[in-house]
PLY file of the C-alpha trace (Angstrom):
ply
format ascii 1.0
element vertex 68
property float x
property float y
property float z
element edge 67
property int vertex1
property int vertex2
end_header
0.00 0.00 0.00
1.46 3.36 -0.92
1.71 6.40 1.32
-1.49 8.09 0.12
-3.64 4.97 0.52
-2.15 4.36 3.97
-2.78 7.98 4.99
-6.41 7.91 3.78
-7.06 4.60 5.53
-5.53 5.76 8.83
-7.20 9.17 8.70
-10.56 7.56 7.96
-10.22 5.43 11.07
-8.94 8.15 13.42
-11.13 11.03 12.17
-14.31 9.04 11.69
-14.67 9.80 7.97
-16.83 6.70 7.52
-15.04 5.47 4.40
-16.43 2.03 3.60
-14.00 1.22 0.79
-11.00 2.88 -0.82
-10.55 2.17 -4.51
-6.82 2.31 -5.23
-5.08 2.79 -8.59
-4.73 -0.99 -9.06
-8.46 -1.58 -8.56
-9.43 1.47 -10.64
-7.53 0.31 -13.69
-9.73 -2.81 -13.70
-12.87 -0.62 -13.76
-11.64 2.34 -15.82
-8.36 3.32 -17.47
-5.00 3.17 -15.69
-4.65 6.31 -13.51
-0.90 6.33 -14.21
-1.47 6.82 -17.94
-4.89 8.50 -18.17
-5.25 11.87 -16.43
-9.07 11.60 -16.59
-9.08 8.62 -14.21
-8.85 9.59 -10.53
-6.01 8.18 -8.44
-8.36 7.14 -5.63
-12.09 6.96 -5.00
-13.33 6.83 -1.43
-16.71 5.14 -1.03
-18.48 6.34 2.10
-20.79 4.34 4.31
-24.35 4.27 2.96
-26.20 7.50 3.69
-23.14 9.62 4.55
-23.00 13.03 2.88
-19.99 15.28 3.45
-20.82 18.98 3.58
-19.70 22.14 5.34
-22.99 23.90 4.77
-26.43 23.39 3.31
-26.86 20.57 0.83
-28.47 21.79 -2.39
-27.92 18.75 -4.59
-26.07 15.47 -4.69
-24.09 13.70 -7.40
-24.73 10.07 -8.19
-22.77 7.55 -6.21
-21.82 3.88 -6.16
-25.05 2.77 -4.42
-27.56 0.49 -6.10
0 1
1 2
2 3
3 4
4 5
5 6
6 7
7 8
8 9
9 10
10 11
11 12
12 13
13 14
14 15
15 16
16 17
17 18
18 19
19 20
20 21
21 22
22 23
23 24
24 25
25 26
26 27
27 28
28 29
29 30
30 31
31 32
32 33
33 34
34 35
35 36
36 37
37 38
38 39
39 40
40 41
41 42
42 43
43 44
44 45
45 46
46 47
47 48
48 49
49 50
50 51
51 52
52 53
53 54
54 55
55 56
56 57
57 58
58 59
59 60
60 61
61 62
62 63
63 64
64 65
65 66
66 67
């Protein structure tokens, strides 16, 4: 596990970010393009626990997510 993945995993546990799953570059290249060669593919995707919405203010709208 690289530094960024380790940091996100540890921070999620200590700060209570409620990250259910962290998609790393190796798992993302199976779903999308390789993040190392395609700048449109994110390096990581953090999937939150079901129902968690991160906001610092009022929620006006929500993007789609990985839920069914």
